[in-house]
C-alpha positions in Angstrom: 46.5 78.3 104.0 45.7 81.9 103.5 44.7 84.6 106.0 41.4 86.4 105.2 39.7 89.1 107.2 35.9 89.4 107.2 34.1 92.5 108.4 30.5 93.0 109.5 28.1 94.5 111.9 26.4 92.8 114.9 23.2 93.8 116.7 23.1 97.4 117.9 25.6 98.5 115.2 28.6 96.8 116.8 31.6 96.6 114.3 33.2 93.2 114.1 36.4 92.1 112.3 37.1 88.3 112.0 40.6 87.1 111.0 40.7 83.5 109.7 43.4 81.2 108.4 41.8 78.9 105.9 42.5 76.4 103.2 39.0 76.8 101.7 37.8 80.4 101.4 34.3 79.5 100.1 33.6 77.2 103.0 34.8 79.7 105.6 33.0 82.6 104.0 29.7 80.6 104.2 30.3 79.6 107.8 31.1 83.2 108.9 28.1 84.5 106.9 25.8 81.9 108.5 26.9 82.9 112.1 26.3 86.6 111.3 22.9 86.0 109.8 21.7 83.7 112.6 22.8 86.1 115.3 21.1 89.2 113.9 24.2 90.7 112.2 25.3 91.2 108.7 28.5 90.4 106.9 29.9 93.5 105.1 32.2 94.2 102.3 36.0 94.6 102.7 36.7 97.9 104.4 33.2 98.4 105.8 34.4 98.4 109.4 38.2 98.2 109.2 38.4 102.0 109.3 37.1 101.9 112.8 40.2 100.0 114.1 43.9 100.7 114.6 46.5 98.0 114.5 48.6 98.2 117.6 51.0 96.1 119.7 49.6 95.3 123.1 51.9 94.3 126.0 50.3 93.4 129.3 52.5 93.8 132.4 51.7 92.7 135.9 51.4 95.7 138.3 50.8 99.4 138.0 53.8 100.9 139.8 55.5 104.1 138.6 58.6 102.1 137.9 56.7 99.8 135.4 55.1 102.8 133.7 58.4 104.7 133.5 60.2 101.6 132.1 57.5 101.2 129.5 57.8 104.8 128.4 61.6 104.7 128.3 61.4 101.5 126.2 59.1 103.2 123.6 55.5 102.8 124.8 53.2 105.0 122.8 50.4 104.9 125.4 49.4 102.9 128.4 46.5 102.1 130.7 47.3 101.2 134.3 44.2 99.8 136.0 43.0 96.6 137.6 46.4 95.5 138.8 48.0 95.4 135.3 49.6 97.9 132.9 48.5 97.7 129.3 51.3 99.1 127.0 50.4 100.2 123.5 53.0 100.4 120.8 53.2 100.8 117.0 53.4 97.4 115.3 56.8 98.2 113.9 58.2 98.8 117.4 56.4 95.8 119.0 59.2 93.3 119.3 61.8 96.0 120.1 59.7 97.3 123.1 58.9 93.8 124.3 62.6 92.8 124.3 63.6 96.1 126.0 61.2 95.4 128.8 62.4 91.8 129.2 66.0 93.0 129.4 64.9 95.2 132.3 63.5 92.1 134.0 59.9 93.0 133.3 58.3 89.9 131.8 55.0 90.5 130.0 51.9 88.5 131.0 50.9 88.6 127.4 52.0 90.3 124.2 50.2 90.4 120.9 49.4 92.5 117.8 45.8 93.5 118.0 43.1 95.7 116.5 41.9 98.4 118.8 38.7 100.2 118.2 38.8 104.0 117.7 35.4 104.3 119.4 33.3 101.9 121.4 29.6 101.2 121.3 27.5 100.7 124.5 24.6 98.4 124.0 21.2 98.4 125.5 20.7 95.3 127.8 18.5 93.5 125.3 21.3 93.5 122.7 24.2 92.5 125.0 23.4 88.8 125.0 22.8 88.7 121.2 26.2 90.3 120.6 28.0 88.0 123.1 26.4 85.0 121.4 27.5 86.2 118.0 31.1 86.8 119.1 31.2 83.4 120.9 29.8 81.6 117.8 32.4 83.2 115.6 35.2 82.2 117.9 33.9 78.6 117.9 34.5 78.2 114.2 37.5 76.1 113.3 39.4 78.6 111.0 39.0 81.6 113.2 42.2 83.2 114.5 40.9 86.4 116.1 37.6 88.3 116.5 37.7 92.0 117.2 34.8 94.3 118.0 34.1 97.8 119.3 31.5 96.7 121.9 32.0 98.3 125.3 31.1 95.7 127.9 32.4 97.6 130.9 29.8 97.7 133.7 27.7 94.9 132.0 27.0 91.8 133.9 26.8 88.8 131.6 
């Protein structure tokens, strides 16, 4: 098996990165291209959208108290977002496991922890494009070889 990243654009100019683990590159490329084409998107060349994303460690902690935020900063958090009852802690990939373990040693168990691709900027879509993009992302995630799908679409405030 090999890991391959495909990049492309969806309706409304949404940048999309698709990470796959495949034993047949040609089959997977055809499947990914077909999903993009049928959903009004286009598969791009390597590097066509990657520049719009940063690789980061994301650790999600339950709660938004000052103690949680202080502990995250003391353990090496680069940035955080405390809203919606959770604190999202962002770290450099090289520090990811170190920060996660330091939080666990303080008795703060993460709800989730992963390496992810965060968009530098997000795109708000007109209502007529939201369903198209959602269908594209769902169809990509439904493919067997897909590991992760990242996009820069901003769905805050959108009812789906």
